[in-house]
C-alpha positions as CSV (number, residue, x, y, z in Angstrom):
1,X,-15.0,2.2,10.4
2,X,-13.2,1.2,13.5
3,X,-14.3,1.3,17.1
4,X,-12.0,4.3,17.6
5,X,-14.3,6.3,15.3
6,X,-17.0,6.3,18.0
7,X,-16.5,9.3,20.1
8,X,-17.8,7.8,23.4
9,X,-19.1,4.4,24.5
10,X,-19.8,4.2,28.2
11,X,-22.2,2.7,30.6
12,X,-24.4,5.2,32.3
13,X,-24.6,5.1,36.1
14,X,-27.2,2.6,37.2
15,X,-29.6,3.3,34.3
16,X,-28.4,0.2,32.4
17,X,-28.0,2.1,29.2
18,X,-25.0,2.1,26.9
19,X,-24.4,5.5,25.5
20,X,-22.7,6.2,22.1
21,X,-22.1,9.9,21.5
22,X,-21.7,9.9,17.8
23,X,-22.2,7.5,14.9
24,X,-21.1,8.3,11.4
25,X,-23.6,8.2,8.5
26,X,-22.0,5.1,7.1
27,X,-22.6,3.3,10.3
28,X,-20.5,0.9,12.3
29,X,-20.0,-2.8,11.6
30,X,-21.9,-5.1,13.8
31,X,-18.8,-6.9,15.0
32,X,-17.2,-3.6,16.2
33,X,-20.6,-2.6,17.7
34,X,-20.7,-5.7,19.8
35,X,-17.2,-5.2,21.1
36,X,-17.7,-1.5,21.7
37,X,-20.8,-2.1,23.9
38,X,-19.0,-5.0,25.6
39,X,-21.6,-7.5,24.5
40,X,-18.7,-9.7,23.5
41,X,-15.1,-9.6,24.7
42,X,-13.5,-10.0,21.3
43,X,-14.2,-9.7,17.6
44,X,-13.7,-13.5,17.2
45,X,-16.4,-14.1,19.8
46,X,-18.7,-11.6,18.1
47,X,-18.3,-13.2,14.7
48,X,-19.0,-16.7,16.2
49,X,-22.1,-15.3,17.9
50,X,-23.4,-13.8,14.7
51,X,-22.6,-16.8,12.6
52,X,-24.6,-19.0,15.1
53,X,-27.6,-16.7,14.8
54,X,-27.4,-15.3,18.3
55,X,-27.3,-11.6,17.7
56,X,-30.5,-9.4,17.3
57,X,-31.0,-5.7,16.9
58,X,-34.6,-4.7,17.8
59,X,-35.6,-8.4,17.8
60,X,-34.4,-8.9,14.2
61,X,-31.6,-11.4,13.6
62,X,-28.5,-9.8,12.0
63,X,-25.7,-11.2,9.8
64,X,-22.0,-10.3,9.6
65,X,-22.7,-7.8,6.8
66,X,-24.9,-5.7,9.1
67,X,-23.9,-2.0,9.6
68,X,-25.6,-0.3,12.6
69,X,-26.9,3.2,11.5
70,X,-29.4,5.7,12.7
71,X,-32.0,3.8,10.6
72,X,-31.8,1.0,13.2
73,X,-33.2,3.1,16.1
74,X,-36.2,1.6,17.9
75,X,-37.2,4.9,19.2
76,X,-35.8,8.4,18.9
77,X,-32.4,7.5,20.3
78,X,-32.5,3.8,21.5
79,X,-31.4,0.5,20.0
80,X,-32.3,-2.8,21.7
81,X,-29.3,-5.2,21.3
82,X,-29.9,-8.8,22.3
83,X,-27.2,-11.5,22.3
84,X,-28.2,-15.0,23.0
85,X,-31.5,-15.8,24.6
86,X,-31.7,-13.4,27.6
87,X,-28.9,-10.9,27.4
88,X,-30.4,-7.5,26.5
89,X,-28.7,-4.1,26.2
90,X,-30.1,-0.7,25.5
91,X,-27.8,1.5,23.5
92,X,-28.6,5.2,23.4
93,X,-27.3,7.5,20.7
94,X,-26.8,11.2,21.2
């Protein structure tokens, strides 16, 4: 799956939530997910971050083989994405 397979990724006005309109059943790779939510600027930076152990989904460290699916939701429609020590993002799925 490529980033282009996501229908919409955008920052909502002032709510601080990233919104993804659709995710396929097979999921999206963690590297593409980090780039789509602008947590990293490039795929290379995303891979380096993950390899160094600095990427968490719902406070669980993830590896390069991780695919983000609806099973990763922390609530009905939210995923908590953390990169590094203090950089948090909330990603909402519709």
